[in-house]
C-alpha positions as CSV (number, residue, x, y, z in Angstrom):
1,M,99.3,118.9,84.7
2,A,102.2,120.7,86.9
3,Y,101.8,121.0,90.9
4,D,102.4,124.1,93.3
5,L,106.7,123.9,93.5
6,K,106.0,126.2,96.3
7,L,103.5,123.6,98.1
8,V,106.3,120.3,97.7
9,D,109.2,122.4,99.0
10,R,106.6,123.5,102.7
11,I,106.2,119.6,102.8
12,R,110.2,118.3,102.2
13,E,111.0,121.5,105.0
14,Y,108.1,120.2,106.8
15,L,110.0,116.1,107.0
16,V,113.1,116.2,107.0
17,Q,111.5,117.1,111.4
18,F,112.1,113.3,111.8
19,P,114.7,111.8,109.9
20,K,113.9,108.1,111.3
21,L,111.8,108.8,107.7
22,K,112.4,106.6,105.1
23,I,112.1,109.2,102.2
24,E,110.7,108.9,99.1
25,E,109.5,111.3,95.6
26,K,108.2,110.1,93.5
27,E,106.0,111.2,90.0
28,M,102.4,110.0,90.1
29,F,99.4,111.4,89.9
30,R,99.2,113.9,87.7
31,G,101.6,115.3,91.0
32,L,104.5,114.2,92.9
33,T,103.7,111.6,96.3
34,F,106.0,111.5,98.9
35,M,106.7,107.9,99.6
36,I,107.3,107.9,103.5
37,N,109.0,104.1,104.7
38,D,108.0,102.8,101.1
39,K,104.3,103.6,101.5
40,M,101.7,106.6,99.4
41,C,101.9,109.2,101.9
42,V,100.8,112.4,100.7
43,S,101.3,114.4,98.0
44,V,101.4,117.1,95.6
45,S,98.6,117.6,92.7
46,G,98.3,121.1,91.1
47,E,97.8,123.7,94.1
48,N,95.7,121.2,96.4
49,L,96.6,118.1,98.6
50,M,96.1,114.8,97.7
51,C,96.3,112.6,101.5
52,R,95.9,109.5,102.2
53,F,94.6,108.6,106.3
54,D,92.6,106.1,108.2
55,P,89.7,105.9,106.2
56,V,87.5,105.4,110.3
57,L,88.3,109.1,110.0
58,Q,86.3,110.3,106.8
59,E,83.8,111.5,108.1
60,E,85.2,113.2,110.6
61,V,87.4,115.3,107.9
62,A,84.1,115.1,106.0
63,E,83.9,118.2,107.6
64,K,87.3,119.4,107.4
65,N,88.0,123.7,105.7
66,G,88.8,122.9,102.1
67,F,88.2,119.1,102.1
68,Q,86.3,117.6,98.8
69,P,87.1,113.5,99.2
70,M,88.3,111.8,95.7
71,I,86.3,109.9,93.3
72,M,87.9,107.6,90.5
73,K,85.4,106.8,87.8
74,G,82.7,108.1,89.9
75,K,83.7,106.1,93.2
76,E,84.4,108.0,96.5
77,Y,87.8,106.9,97.9
78,K,88.0,106.3,101.4
79,G,90.8,107.4,103.6
80,Y,92.3,110.0,100.3
81,C,90.4,113.3,99.8
82,Y,91.9,117.0,98.2
83,I,92.4,119.4,100.2
84,H,92.4,123.0,98.3
85,P,94.9,125.3,99.6
86,A,92.2,128.1,101.5
87,G,92.2,124.2,103.7
88,F,96.2,123.9,104.2
89,A,96.5,128.0,104.5
90,R,97.3,128.5,108.4
91,K,100.5,126.5,109.4
92,A,99.0,124.8,111.9
93,D,95.6,123.1,109.1
94,F,98.3,122.1,107.1
95,E,100.8,120.4,109.6
96,Y,96.8,118.6,110.7
97,W,96.9,117.5,107.5
98,V,100.1,116.0,106.6
99,N,100.3,114.9,110.6
100,L,97.5,112.6,109.6
101,C,98.9,111.2,106.8
102,L,102.1,110.3,108.9
103,A,99.7,109.4,111.2
104,F,98.0,106.4,109.3
105,N,101.6,105.7,107.4
106,E,102.8,103.7,110.2
107,K,99.9,101.3,109.8
108,A,98.9,101.5,106.5
109,K,100.2,98.6,104.3
110,S,102.0,99.5,101.6
111,S,101.1,97.7,97.5
112,K,102.9,95.4,96.0
113,K,105.9,95.7,93.8
114,K,105.5,95.8,90.2
115,K,108.6,93.0,88.9
116,K,110.5,94.7,86.1
């Protein structure tokens, strides 16, 4: 599945203002994921943002424009969601979502590295 390269560039351009972040890009989840400080932070999946945020905020963010819960194998994953383009078209909305992901990234646990 192809992903929105303009959205990828938009995220890149936003993240460069935070020079202390260790940023790595990985193709995963049928899109491109931005790993921040070795932890999954935000992804581009098709034309959507895929966000990782504090699960405590699930009900609050579910009210936002463009929100779609992440459901895999019939189970809703708290702390993860997709945002349709209408939900991040405005600069302020885009920054809200990326900042939400960055805020959680500081306290999120990194996944265990697989042994090669």
